[in-house]
N, CA and C atoms as an extended XYZ file, in Angstrom:
174
Properties=species:S:1:pos:R:3:atomname:S:1:resname:S:1:resid:I:1 pbc="F F F"
N      -112.453      114.735      109.015 N   MET     1
C      -111.963      115.479      107.880 CA  MET     1
C      -112.552      116.875      107.844 C   MET     1
N      -113.824      116.987      108.148 N   ALA     2
C      -114.460      118.300      108.086 CA  ALA     2
C      -113.861      119.254      109.112 C   ALA     2
N      -113.488      118.724      110.278 N   SER     3
C      -112.916      119.597      111.310 CA  SER     3
C      -111.570      120.163      110.857 C   SER     3
N      -110.758      119.350      110.188 N   ARG     4
C      -109.472      119.846      109.697 CA  ARG     4
C      -109.666      120.928      108.646 C   ARG     4
N      -110.677      120.753      107.820 N   LEU     5
C      -110.977      121.748      106.797 CA  LEU     5
C      -111.498      123.029      107.444 C   LEU     5
N      -112.387      122.880      108.429 N   ALA     6
C      -112.972      124.040      109.103 CA  ALA     6
C      -111.913      124.837      109.879 C   ALA     6
N      -110.930      124.136      110.427 N   LEU     7
C      -109.878      124.806      111.192 CA  LEU     7
C      -108.730      125.285      110.314 C   LEU     7
N      -108.888      125.149      109.006 N   SER     8
C      -107.879      125.563      108.024 CA  SER     8
C      -106.549      124.837      108.223 C   SER     8
N      -106.621      123.589      108.675 N   MET     9
C      -105.397      122.799      108.847 CA  MET     9
C      -104.972      122.170      107.520 C   MET     9
N      -105.918      121.968      106.610 N   HIS    10
C      -105.622      121.360      105.321 CA  HIS    10
C      -106.431      122.042      104.233 C   HIS    10
N      -105.898      122.007      103.029 N   TRP    11
C      -106.641      122.472      101.875 CA  TRP    11
C      -107.575      121.361      101.420 C   TRP    11
N      -108.685      121.700      100.770 N   PRO    12
C      -109.605      120.661      100.275 CA  PRO    12
C      -108.905      119.656       99.356 C   PRO    12
N      -107.985      120.158       98.536 N   LYS    13
C      -107.260      119.280       97.618 CA  LYS    13
C      -106.467      118.219       98.391 C   LYS    13
N      -105.895      118.591       99.528 N   ASP    14
C      -105.148      117.636      100.348 CA  ASP    14
C      -106.060      116.523      100.856 C   ASP    14
N      -107.242      116.887      101.327 N   LEU    15
C      -108.170      115.895      101.861 CA  LEU    15
C      -108.699      114.962      100.773 C   LEU    15
N      -108.997      115.521       99.613 N   ILE    16
C      -109.482      114.702       98.497 CA  ILE    16
C      -108.390      113.743       98.045 C   ILE    16
N      -107.163      114.240       97.944 N   THR    17
C      -106.043      113.398       97.522 CA  THR    17
C      -105.805      112.270       98.523 C   THR    17
N      -105.829      112.573       99.803 N   ALA    18
C      -105.619      111.554      100.830 CA  ALA    18
C      -106.726      110.507      100.803 C   ALA    18
N      -107.954      110.938      100.579 N   THR    19
C      -109.072      110.002      100.509 CA  THR    19
C      -108.928      109.082       99.303 C   THR    19
N      -108.584      109.634       98.163 N   LEU    20
C      -108.400      108.818       96.959 CA  LEU    20
C      -107.233      107.845       97.105 C   LEU    20
N      -106.141      108.305       97.699 N   MET    21
C      -104.995      107.419       97.904 CA  MET    21
C      -105.359      106.275       98.854 C   MET    21
N      -106.115      106.578       99.887 N   SER    22
C      -106.550      105.545      100.824 CA  SER    22
C      -107.434      104.536      100.125 C   SER    22
N      -108.346      105.006       99.296 N   TRP    23
C      -109.244      104.116       98.561 CA  TRP    23
C      -108.449      103.184       97.646 C   TRP    23
N      -107.463      103.739       96.951 N   VAL    24
C      -106.641      102.929       96.048 CA  VAL    24
C      -105.879      101.863       96.839 C   VAL    24
N      -105.330      102.224       97.984 N   LEU    25
C      -104.591      101.261       98.794 CA  LEU    25
C      -105.496      100.152       99.325 C   LEU    25
N      -106.714      100.487       99.729 N   VAL    26
C      -107.656       99.475      100.218 CA  VAL    26
C      -108.040       98.517       99.095 C   VAL    26
N      -108.330       99.048       97.922 N   VAL    27
C      -108.687       98.197       96.785 CA  VAL    27
C      -107.515       97.294       96.424 C   VAL    27
N      -106.318       97.832       96.401 N   LEU    28
C      -105.132       97.043       96.091 CA  LEU    28
C      -104.923       95.939       97.135 C   LEU    28
N      -105.051       96.280       98.411 N   ALA    29
C      -104.857       95.294       99.472 CA  ALA    29
C      -105.906       94.187       99.389 C   ALA    29
N      -107.156       94.534       99.145 N   CYS    30
C      -108.213       93.526       99.027 CA  CYS    30
C      -107.996       92.636       97.814 C   CYS    30
N      -107.577       93.226       96.712 N   THR    31
C      -107.317       92.446       95.501 CA  THR    31
C      -106.177       91.456       95.729 C   THR    31
N      -105.100       91.907       96.339 N   LEU    32
C      -103.976       91.019       96.607 CA  LEU    32
C      -104.347       89.935       97.614 C   LEU    32
N      -105.110       90.288       98.631 N   ALA    33
C      -105.531       89.299       99.625 CA  ALA    33
C      -106.399       88.227       98.980 C   ALA    33
N      -107.294       88.622       98.097 N   GLN    34
C      -108.143       87.639       97.414 CA  GLN    34
C      -107.318       86.765       96.483 C   GLN    34
N      -106.331       87.333       95.841 N   ARG    35
C      -105.504       86.556       94.917 CA  ARG    35
C      -104.650       85.541       95.679 C   ARG    35
N      -104.085       85.955       96.818 N   TRP    36
C      -103.187       85.079       97.562 CA  TRP    36
C      -103.919       84.136       98.512 C   TRP    36
N      -105.003       84.608       99.126 N   CYS    37
C      -105.663       83.829      100.188 CA  CYS    37
C      -107.008       83.257       99.772 C   CYS    37
N      -107.499       83.611       98.624 N   GLY    38
C      -108.814       83.156       98.196 CA  GLY    38
C      -109.866       84.209       98.505 C   GLY    38
N      -111.120       83.884       98.251 N   PRO    39
C      -112.185       84.869       98.434 CA  PRO    39
C      -112.301       85.329       99.887 C   PRO    39
N      -112.714       86.567      100.050 N   LEU    40
C      -112.860       87.141      101.386 CA  LEU    40
C      -114.277       86.955      101.931 C   LEU    40
N      -114.990       85.974      101.418 N   THR    41
C      -116.330       85.665      101.915 CA  THR    41
C      -116.303       84.290      102.564 C   THR    41
N      -117.303       84.034      103.391 N   ARG    42
C      -117.372       82.738      104.061 CA  ARG    42
C      -117.907       81.687      103.097 C   ARG    42
N      -117.429       80.471      103.275 N   SER    43
C      -117.895       79.370      102.433 CA  SER    43
C      -119.316       78.984      102.841 C   SER    43
N      -120.064       78.312      101.972 N   PRO    44
C      -121.426       77.878      102.321 CA  PRO    44
C      -121.448       76.991      103.567 C   PRO    44
N      -120.406       76.168      103.766 N   GLN    45
C      -120.359       75.320      104.948 CA  GLN    45
C      -120.251       76.160      106.225 C   GLN    45
N      -119.447       77.225      106.179 N   GLU    46
C      -119.324       78.094      107.350 CA  GLU    46
C      -120.634       78.811      107.635 C   GLU    46
N      -121.306       79.266      106.599 N   LYS    47
C      -122.592       79.939      106.780 CA  LYS    47
C      -123.614       78.982      107.385 C   LYS    47
N      -123.656       77.761      106.875 N   GLN    48
C      -124.595       76.759      107.383 CA  GLN    48
C      -124.296       76.450      108.846 C   GLN    48
N      -123.027       76.325      109.179 N   SER    49
C      -122.623       76.031      110.552 CA  SER    49
C      -123.055       77.151      111.492 C   SER    49
N      -122.858       78.408      111.077 N   ASP    50
C      -123.277       79.548      111.894 CA  ASP    50
C      -124.790       79.573      112.059 C   ASP    50
N      -125.534       79.281      111.008 N   ASP    51
C      -126.992       79.249      111.091 CA  ASP    51
C      -127.454       78.174      112.059 C   ASP    51
N      -126.803       77.010      112.028 N   ASP    52
C      -127.156       75.921      112.930 CA  ASP    52
C      -126.916       76.302      114.381 C   ASP    52
N      -125.809       76.997      114.639 N   VAL    53
C      -125.488       77.419      115.997 CA  VAL    53
C      -126.516       78.429      116.481 C   VAL    53
N      -126.884       79.380      115.627 N   LYS    54
C      -127.889       80.391      116.012 CA  LYS    54
C      -129.230       79.750      116.313 C   LYS    54
N      -129.630       78.774      115.529 N   LYS    55
C      -130.913       78.095      115.744 CA  LYS    55
C      -130.886       77.300      117.041 C   LYS    55
N      -129.756       76.758      117.395 N   GLY    56
C      -129.627       75.965      118.601 CA  GLY    56
C      -129.713       76.800      119.868 C   GLY    56
N      -129.383       78.087      119.781 N   HIS    57
C      -129.397       78.954      120.951 CA  HIS    57
C      -130.741       79.636      121.157 C   HIS    57
N      -131.677       79.490      120.237 N   GLN    58
C      -132.963       80.176      120.370 CA  GLN    58
C      -133.959       79.350      121.105 C   GLN    58
C-alpha cells in the first residue's frame, strides 16, 4: 500500500476506503461462516489429539 501511495498511483482516501471495505468483508464472511458452520476454533478433543501426537513424536 505504501508503494502505491509513494508512486502517486492512489490517493490516501482510496487506500483507507479499500482497507475498511476489506475489513468489513472479512468480518462479514467470518460471522456468516460461524453461523452456518459453527465455531472457527478447534474442539477440545481435536486439541487433545494434537497434543498427544506431538508428545508421541518427542
